[in-house]
C-alpha positions, 0 to 999 in steps of 0.5 A: 500500500502507498499514501500519495496523491497521483501527481498528475491528478493533483496538478490537473486540478490546479493547472495554474499552479506547478507541482513545486508550488503544490509541494509535490516535488519535495514529497516525491524526492523524499519518497524516492530516497526512502524507497531506494534506502536499504535500511528499514521498511519500504515507505507505505503509500495509500492512494487518496482515491482508494481511501475515498472509495473504501476508507475502512478497507484502505485503513485496515490494509495500512494498519496491517502494513505498518503493524498497528491495530485497526480501530473503527474510531479511525473512521470518524472524528468530531467536526470543527477546528482542532488545536493540532490543525495546521495553517490549512 
């Protein structure tokens, strides 16, 4: 499994913005570095379309891949801003 947006799909939705401006280029570089690394497990990537279509199945597969238990509570959370929210 992998967790990444399709860079083409993301850039297509933002034709006036470059992949660099979207922050995709550095993420792809980090992923390539991690994938090429011989130390540690390979990076896990989840396609956002899979997550949107099948949240529970995708999260179950992710949890299994990274060795943590799946919990139904992962599928819901209270609405509204959180103290841990970023600038978005």
